[in-house]
A tleap script that builds the chain and sets N, CA, C and O, in Angstrom:
source leaprc.protein.ff14SB
mol = sequence {
  NMET GLY ASP GLU THR SER ILE LYS VAL SER
  ALA ALA THR ARG ASP ARG LEU ALA ALA LEU
  ALA GLY GLY ALA GLY ASP HIE ASP PRO PRO
  ALA ARG ARG GLY ASP GLY ARG GLY ARG PRO
  THR GLN ALA GLU ALA ALA GLU ARG ALA GLU
  GLN ALA ARG ALA GLU LEU ALA SER VAL LEU
  GLY THR VAL PRO SER THR GLU ALA GLU ASP
  ARG ALA ARG GLY LEU LEU GLN ARG LEU GLY
  ALA ARG GLN ASP PRO ALA GLU CALA
}
set mol.1.N position { 10.495 -31.410 33.500 }
set mol.1.CA position { 10.794 -30.884 33.097 }
set mol.1.C position { 11.920 -30.012 33.463 }
set mol.1.O position { 11.671 -29.001 34.121 }
set mol.2.N position { 12.682 -30.181 33.245 }
set mol.2.CA position { 14.000 -30.298 33.583 }
set mol.2.C position { 14.553 -28.775 32.613 }
set mol.2.O position { 15.422 -27.951 32.896 }
set mol.3.N position { 13.599 -28.869 31.372 }
set mol.3.CA position { 14.589 -27.214 30.598 }
set mol.3.C position { 13.008 -27.029 30.431 }
set mol.3.O position { 12.196 -27.903 30.130 }
set mol.4.N position { 12.803 -25.858 30.664 }
set mol.4.CA position { 11.914 -24.570 30.654 }
set mol.4.C position { 12.483 -23.499 29.688 }
set mol.4.O position { 13.547 -23.691 29.098 }
set mol.5.N position { 11.874 -22.552 29.562 }
set mol.5.CA position { 11.555 -21.760 28.034 }
set mol.5.C position { 10.966 -20.084 28.795 }
set mol.5.O position { 10.453 -20.102 29.913 }
set mol.6.N position { 11.014 -19.711 28.578 }
set mol.6.CA position { 9.975 -18.441 28.961 }
set mol.6.C position { 10.064 -17.553 28.152 }
set mol.6.O position { 11.231 -17.213 27.955 }
set mol.7.N position { 9.057 -16.830 27.383 }
set mol.7.CA position { 9.438 -15.805 26.125 }
set mol.7.C position { 8.373 -14.352 27.410 }
set mol.7.O position { 7.981 -14.384 28.577 }
set mol.8.N position { 8.293 -12.704 25.615 }
set mol.8.CA position { 8.109 -11.956 26.748 }
set mol.8.C position { 7.335 -11.880 25.489 }
set mol.8.O position { 7.814 -12.093 24.375 }
set mol.9.N position { 5.418 -11.384 25.881 }
set mol.9.CA position { 4.392 -11.111 25.892 }
set mol.9.C position { 4.379 -10.050 26.071 }
set mol.9.O position { 5.285 -9.418 26.615 }
set mol.10.N position { 2.994 -9.459 25.512 }
set mol.10.CA position { 2.619 -8.046 25.963 }
set mol.10.C position { 1.451 -8.842 27.051 }
set mol.10.O position { 1.272 -10.049 27.208 }
set mol.11.N position { 0.632 -7.460 27.834 }
set mol.11.CA position { 0.284 -8.239 28.588 }
set mol.11.C position { -1.393 -8.636 27.991 }
set mol.11.O position { -2.032 -9.262 28.837 }
set mol.12.N position { -2.243 -8.326 26.532 }
set mol.12.CA position { -3.413 -8.265 25.563 }
set mol.12.C position { -2.753 -9.705 25.463 }
set mol.12.O position { -3.741 -10.353 25.809 }
set mol.13.N position { -1.982 -10.453 25.281 }
set mol.13.CA position { -1.199 -11.593 25.233 }
set mol.13.C position { -1.268 -12.728 26.077 }
set mol.13.O position { -1.218 -13.949 25.927 }
set mol.14.N position { -1.375 -12.078 26.838 }
set mol.14.CA position { -0.440 -13.583 27.852 }
set mol.14.C position { -2.317 -13.140 28.802 }
set mol.14.O position { -2.559 -13.846 29.782 }
set mol.15.N position { -3.394 -12.058 28.418 }
set mol.15.CA position { -4.582 -12.364 28.920 }
set mol.15.C position { -5.212 -13.389 28.398 }
set mol.15.O position { -6.046 -14.007 29.059 }
set mol.16.N position { -4.929 -13.689 27.237 }
set mol.16.CA position { -5.805 -13.857 25.754 }
set mol.16.C position { -4.938 -15.648 26.034 }
set mol.16.O position { -5.719 -16.574 25.815 }
set mol.17.N position { -3.885 -15.965 26.351 }
set mol.17.CA position { -3.556 -16.526 26.617 }
set mol.17.C position { -4.465 -17.584 27.634 }
set mol.17.O position { -4.935 -18.720 27.565 }
set mol.18.N position { -4.400 -16.524 28.560 }
set mol.18.CA position { -4.644 -17.307 29.346 }
set mol.18.C position { -6.213 -17.574 29.193 }
set mol.18.O position { -6.166 -18.802 29.267 }
set mol.19.N position { -7.257 -17.349 29.069 }
set mol.19.CA position { -8.411 -17.895 28.752 }
set mol.19.C position { -8.558 -18.780 27.834 }
set mol.19.O position { -9.502 -19.570 27.852 }
set mol.20.N position { -7.600 -18.766 26.862 }
set mol.20.CA position { -7.899 -20.208 26.445 }
set mol.20.C position { -8.057 -20.900 26.863 }
set mol.20.O position { -8.957 -21.740 26.868 }
set mol.21.N position { -6.681 -20.648 27.650 }
set mol.21.CA position { -6.739 -22.592 28.935 }
set mol.21.C position { -7.741 -22.178 29.921 }
set mol.21.O position { -8.203 -23.057 30.649 }
set mol.22.N position { -8.114 -21.067 30.041 }
set mol.22.CA position { -9.396 -21.571 30.243 }
set mol.22.C position { -10.301 -22.672 30.000 }
set mol.22.O position { -10.796 -23.231 30.978 }
set mol.23.N position { -10.540 -22.999 29.019 }
set mol.23.CA position { -11.766 -23.122 27.983 }
set mol.23.C position { -10.588 -24.393 27.590 }
set mol.23.O position { -10.624 -24.899 26.468 }
set mol.24.N position { -9.705 -24.781 28.477 }
set mol.24.CA position { -9.710 -25.853 28.420 }
set mol.24.C position { -10.165 -27.709 28.304 }
set mol.24.O position { -10.151 -28.761 27.666 }
set mol.25.N position { -10.552 -26.925 29.569 }
set mol.25.CA position { -11.538 -28.270 30.200 }
set mol.25.C position { -13.358 -28.017 29.838 }
set mol.25.O position { -14.426 -28.461 30.260 }
set mol.26.N position { -12.925 -27.107 28.887 }
set mol.26.CA position { -14.717 -27.309 27.650 }
set mol.26.C position { -15.177 -28.757 27.608 }
set mol.26.O position { -14.382 -29.644 27.920 }
set mol.27.N position { -16.579 -29.077 27.192 }
set mol.27.CA position { -16.162 -30.328 26.591 }
set mol.27.C position { -17.287 -29.734 25.372 }
set mol.27.O position { -17.866 -30.707 24.889 }
set mol.28.N position { -17.651 -28.721 24.884 }
set mol.28.CA position { -17.399 -28.643 23.310 }
set mol.28.C position { -16.204 -28.442 22.416 }
set mol.28.O position { -15.904 -27.252 22.507 }
set mol.29.N position { -15.828 -28.727 22.039 }
set mol.29.CA position { -14.481 -29.584 20.712 }
set mol.29.C position { -14.763 -28.046 20.758 }
set mol.29.O position { -15.861 -27.491 20.819 }
set mol.30.N position { -13.198 -27.346 20.705 }
set mol.30.CA position { -12.975 -26.303 18.902 }
set mol.30.C position { -13.879 -26.011 17.300 }
set mol.30.O position { -14.266 -24.977 16.755 }
set mol.31.N position { -13.963 -27.539 16.910 }
set mol.31.CA position { -14.872 -27.169 15.985 }
set mol.31.C position { -16.088 -27.099 15.808 }
set mol.31.O position { -16.594 -26.962 14.695 }
set mol.32.N position { -16.831 -27.198 17.060 }
set mol.32.CA position { -18.195 -26.518 17.468 }
set mol.32.C position { -18.333 -25.165 17.655 }
set mol.32.O position { -19.246 -24.527 17.131 }
set mol.33.N position { -17.488 -24.676 18.369 }
set mol.33.CA position { -17.789 -23.461 18.944 }
set mol.33.C position { -17.983 -22.448 17.673 }
set mol.33.O position { -18.021 -22.890 16.525 }
set mol.34.N position { -18.101 -21.055 17.969 }
set mol.34.CA position { -18.393 -20.706 16.300 }
set mol.34.C position { -19.578 -20.594 16.091 }
set mol.34.O position { -20.382 -20.332 16.986 }
set mol.35.N position { -19.876 -20.762 14.938 }
set mol.35.CA position { -21.256 -20.494 14.197 }
set mol.35.C position { -20.929 -22.027 13.986 }
set mol.35.O position { -22.072 -22.374 13.688 }
set mol.36.N position { -20.218 -23.148 13.929 }
set mol.36.CA position { -20.486 -24.819 13.756 }
set mol.36.C position { -19.357 -25.417 13.324 }
set mol.36.O position { -18.711 -26.378 13.740 }
set mol.37.N position { -19.213 -24.532 12.239 }
set mol.37.CA position { -18.213 -24.878 11.164 }
set mol.37.C position { -16.630 -25.096 11.552 }
set mol.37.O position { -15.858 -25.729 10.831 }
set mol.38.N position { -16.235 -24.441 12.876 }
set mol.38.CA position { -15.377 -24.553 12.855 }
set mol.38.C position { -14.502 -23.193 12.777 }
set mol.38.O position { -13.357 -22.951 13.158 }
set mol.39.N position { -15.887 -22.072 11.873 }
set mol.39.CA position { -15.362 -20.337 11.918 }
set mol.39.C position { -14.987 -19.880 13.093 }
set mol.39.O position { -14.350 -20.722 13.726 }
set mol.40.N position { -15.257 -18.010 14.092 }
set mol.40.CA position { -15.320 -17.716 13.968 }
set mol.40.C position { -17.067 -16.915 14.257 }
set mol.40.O position { -17.389 -16.338 13.218 }
set mol.41.N position { -18.330 -16.754 15.526 }
set mol.41.CA position { -18.692 -15.746 15.256 }
set mol.41.C position { -18.876 -14.895 14.441 }
set mol.41.O position { -18.817 -15.326 13.289 }
set mol.42.N position { -19.170 -13.373 14.579 }
set mol.42.CA position { -19.485 -12.278 14.041 }
set mol.42.C position { -18.846 -11.936 15.415 }
set mol.42.O position { -17.676 -11.554 15.412 }
set mol.43.N position { -19.354 -12.017 16.299 }
set mol.43.CA position { -18.669 -11.327 17.972 }
set mol.43.C position { -17.590 -11.694 18.142 }
set mol.43.O position { -16.816 -11.024 18.826 }
set mol.44.N position { -17.337 -12.498 17.751 }
set mol.44.CA position { -16.299 -13.657 18.425 }
set mol.44.C position { -14.954 -13.030 17.283 }
set mol.44.O position { -13.795 -12.885 17.671 }
set mol.45.N position { -15.433 -12.716 15.821 }
set mol.45.CA position { -14.257 -12.075 14.755 }
set mol.45.C position { -14.045 -10.400 15.198 }
set mol.45.O position { -12.941 -9.860 15.136 }
set mol.46.N position { -15.205 -9.739 15.620 }
set mol.46.CA position { -15.175 -8.226 16.250 }
set mol.46.C position { -14.421 -8.791 17.813 }
set mol.46.O position { -13.241 -8.461 17.689 }
set mol.47.N position { -14.509 -9.150 18.531 }
set mol.47.CA position { -13.263 -8.994 20.015 }
set mol.47.C position { -11.987 -9.398 19.521 }
set mol.47.O position { -10.873 -9.139 19.977 }
set mol.48.N position { -12.480 -10.423 17.993 }
set mol.48.CA position { -10.444 -10.706 18.332 }
set mol.48.C position { -9.560 -9.217 17.144 }
set mol.48.O position { -8.366 -8.949 17.018 }
set mol.49.N position { -10.801 -8.570 16.488 }
set mol.49.CA position { -10.353 -7.904 15.731 }
set mol.49.C position { -9.583 -6.922 16.750 }
set mol.49.O position { -8.399 -6.940 17.085 }
set mol.50.N position { -10.563 -6.109 17.116 }
set mol.50.CA position { -10.290 -4.985 18.524 }
set mol.50.C position { -8.682 -5.666 19.571 }
set mol.50.O position { -7.720 -5.097 20.086 }
set mol.51.N position { -9.063 -6.918 19.484 }
set mol.51.CA position { -7.404 -7.174 20.219 }
set mol.51.C position { -6.517 -7.353 19.788 }
set mol.51.O position { -5.429 -7.455 20.356 }
set mol.52.N position { -6.807 -7.458 18.402 }
set mol.52.CA position { -5.765 -7.922 16.898 }
set mol.52.C position { -5.448 -5.818 17.196 }
set mol.52.O position { -4.321 -5.498 17.576 }
set mol.53.N position { -6.596 -4.597 16.956 }
set mol.53.CA position { -6.243 -3.247 16.420 }
set mol.53.C position { -5.077 -3.217 18.412 }
set mol.53.O position { -4.043 -2.589 18.181 }
set mol.54.N position { -5.096 -3.561 19.522 }
set mol.54.CA position { -4.374 -3.491 20.528 }
set mol.54.C position { -3.865 -3.720 20.590 }
set mol.54.O position { -3.124 -2.839 21.026 }
set mol.55.N position { -2.953 -5.313 20.365 }
set mol.55.CA position { -1.629 -5.722 19.837 }
set mol.55.C position { -1.038 -4.833 19.194 }
set mol.55.O position { -0.156 -4.152 19.717 }
set mol.56.N position { -1.465 -4.665 17.799 }
set mol.56.CA position { -1.197 -3.333 16.677 }
set mol.56.C position { -0.411 -2.547 17.700 }
set mol.56.O position { 0.783 -2.731 17.934 }
set mol.57.N position { -0.949 -1.925 18.109 }
set mol.57.CA position { -1.163 -0.121 18.484 }
set mol.57.C position { 0.392 -0.359 20.078 }
set mol.57.O position { 1.372 0.345 20.318 }
set mol.58.N position { -0.145 -1.693 20.795 }
set mol.58.CA position { 0.919 -1.850 22.035 }
set mol.58.C position { 2.055 -1.455 21.443 }
set mol.58.O position { 2.646 -0.425 21.769 }
set mol.59.N position { 2.627 -2.637 20.084 }
set mol.59.CA position { 2.945 -2.632 19.490 }
set mol.59.C position { 4.079 -1.298 18.324 }
set mol.59.O position { 5.306 -1.196 18.334 }
set mol.60.N position { 3.404 -0.758 17.756 }
set mol.60.CA position { 3.430 -0.179 16.972 }
set mol.60.C position { 3.488 1.278 17.258 }
set mol.60.O position { 3.781 2.145 16.434 }
set mol.61.N position { 3.227 1.435 18.320 }
set mol.61.CA position { 2.054 3.286 19.159 }
set mol.61.C position { 1.455 3.387 18.649 }
set mol.61.O position { 0.912 4.401 19.085 }
set mol.62.N position { 0.579 2.884 17.270 }
set mol.62.CA position { -0.677 3.068 16.024 }
set mol.62.C position { -1.424 2.163 15.463 }
set mol.62.O position { -0.871 1.138 15.066 }
set mol.63.N position { -2.536 2.291 15.334 }
set mol.63.CA position { -3.202 1.792 14.865 }
set mol.63.C position { -3.635 1.522 13.360 }
set mol.63.O position { -3.473 2.534 12.679 }
set mol.64.N position { -3.990 0.761 12.862 }
set mol.64.CA position { -3.322 0.416 11.109 }
set mol.64.C position { -5.321 1.367 11.009 }
set mol.64.O position { -6.306 1.163 11.718 }
set mol.65.N position { -5.040 2.746 9.316 }
set mol.65.CA position { -6.049 2.893 8.930 }
set mol.65.C position { -6.998 2.236 8.046 }
set mol.65.O position { -6.660 1.230 7.423 }
set mol.66.N position { -8.279 2.784 7.938 }
set mol.66.CA position { -9.113 1.802 8.108 }
set mol.66.C position { -8.932 0.812 7.016 }
set mol.66.O position { -9.130 -0.394 6.871 }
set mol.67.N position { -8.185 2.426 5.853 }
set mol.67.CA position { -8.198 1.547 4.585 }
set mol.67.C position { -7.028 0.074 4.237 }
set mol.67.O position { -7.208 -0.934 3.553 }
set mol.68.N position { -5.712 0.587 5.141 }
set mol.68.CA position { -4.583 -0.999 5.611 }
set mol.68.C position { -5.945 -1.468 5.868 }
set mol.68.O position { -6.618 -1.720 4.868 }
set mol.69.N position { -6.662 -1.689 7.411 }
set mol.69.CA position { -6.876 -2.658 7.343 }
set mol.69.C position { -7.742 -4.141 6.279 }
set mol.69.O position { -7.721 -5.370 6.219 }
set mol.70.N position { -8.613 -2.604 5.409 }
set mol.70.CA position { -9.611 -3.647 4.434 }
set mol.70.C position { -8.223 -3.874 3.479 }
set mol.70.O position { -8.724 -3.198 2.581 }
set mol.71.N position { -7.357 -4.122 3.106 }
set mol.71.CA position { -6.325 -3.851 2.487 }
set mol.71.C position { -5.626 -5.651 2.601 }
set mol.71.O position { -5.170 -6.400 1.737 }
set mol.72.N position { -5.861 -5.827 4.280 }
set mol.72.CA position { -5.384 -6.659 4.694 }
set mol.72.C position { -5.838 -7.854 4.915 }
set mol.72.O position { -5.235 -8.927 4.942 }
set mol.73.N position { -8.164 -7.340 5.248 }
set mol.73.CA position { -8.803 -8.051 4.556 }
set mol.73.C position { -8.896 -8.814 3.427 }
set mol.73.O position { -8.869 -10.044 3.393 }
set mol.74.N position { -9.012 -8.032 2.463 }
set mol.74.CA position { -8.761 -8.624 0.913 }
set mol.74.C position { -7.023 -9.830 0.823 }
set mol.74.O position { -6.789 -10.678 -0.038 }
set mol.75.N position { -6.265 -9.504 1.840 }
set mol.75.CA position { -5.428 -9.946 1.387 }
set mol.75.C position { -5.821 -11.357 1.829 }
set mol.75.O position { -5.878 -12.329 1.076 }
set mol.76.N position { -6.161 -11.354 3.514 }
set mol.76.CA position { -5.815 -12.342 3.536 }
set mol.76.C position { -8.100 -13.600 3.121 }
set mol.76.O position { -8.420 -14.782 3.244 }
set mol.77.N position { -8.682 -12.636 2.782 }
set mol.77.CA position { -9.261 -13.496 2.337 }
set mol.77.C position { -8.917 -14.170 0.478 }
set mol.77.O position { -9.261 -15.207 -0.090 }
set mol.78.N position { -8.500 -13.554 0.252 }
set mol.78.CA position { -7.634 -13.981 -1.702 }
set mol.78.C position { -6.578 -15.748 -0.995 }
set mol.78.O position { -6.883 -16.930 -1.158 }
set mol.79.N position { -5.486 -15.189 -0.321 }
set mol.79.CA position { -5.079 -16.289 0.722 }
set mol.79.C position { -5.763 -17.789 0.813 }
set mol.79.O position { -5.391 -18.904 0.447 }
set mol.80.N position { -7.438 -17.069 1.756 }
set mol.80.CA position { -7.897 -18.332 2.436 }
set mol.80.C position { -8.901 -18.943 1.546 }
set mol.80.O position { -9.588 -19.909 1.877 }
set mol.81.N position { -8.988 -18.113 -0.048 }
set mol.81.CA position { -10.109 -18.699 -1.405 }
set mol.81.C position { -8.899 -19.558 -1.947 }
set mol.81.O position { -8.869 -20.007 -3.093 }
set mol.82.N position { -8.174 -19.692 -1.263 }
set mol.82.CA position { -6.412 -20.382 -2.379 }
set mol.82.C position { -6.576 -21.475 -1.775 }
set mol.82.O position { -6.494 -22.571 -2.330 }
set mol.83.N position { -6.829 -21.296 -0.559 }
set mol.83.CA position { -6.422 -22.987 -0.154 }
set mol.83.C position { -7.856 -23.969 -0.313 }
set mol.83.O position { -8.997 -23.765 -0.729 }
set mol.84.N position { -7.196 -25.014 0.202 }
set mol.84.CA position { -8.234 -27.145 -0.224 }
set mol.84.C position { -8.572 -26.184 1.044 }
set mol.84.O position { -7.885 -25.315 1.582 }
set mol.85.N position { -10.113 -26.740 1.374 }
set mol.85.CA position { -10.912 -26.687 2.644 }
set mol.85.C position { -10.407 -27.848 3.837 }
set mol.85.O position { -10.255 -27.812 5.058 }
set mol.86.N position { -10.171 -29.328 2.310 }
set mol.86.CA position { -9.522 -30.483 3.350 }
set mol.86.C position { -8.077 -30.138 3.704 }
set mol.86.O position { -7.471 -30.958 4.394 }
set mol.87.N position { -7.739 -29.539 3.495 }
set mol.87.CA position { -6.151 -28.990 3.866 }
set mol.87.C position { -6.264 -28.221 5.262 }
set mol.87.O position { -5.346 -27.883 6.009 }
set mol.88.N position { -7.910 -28.001 5.437 }
set mol.88.CA position { -7.563 -26.452 6.449 }
set mol.88.C position { -7.322 -27.202 8.084 }
set mol.88.O position { -7.066 -26.492 9.057 }
savepdb mol mol.pdb
quit
């Protein structure tokens, strides 16, 4: 491990990575977490959305409007609909 790289991330990102790393010893594989199909539960999705808003606020100094969030969500859903589930 002679080569080391460091990057700067927000405190929220650092904390999220630490939380994910803390779960690394779980016996429950990631695909079985959430709703059992590899997707987050409603509570997990809400938590992730709040974390994303906090990250945007820290980077941009503001949070997106409800309209912007709805448009982004629609775009992501359309993109996901085009993806072959076998490739996911």
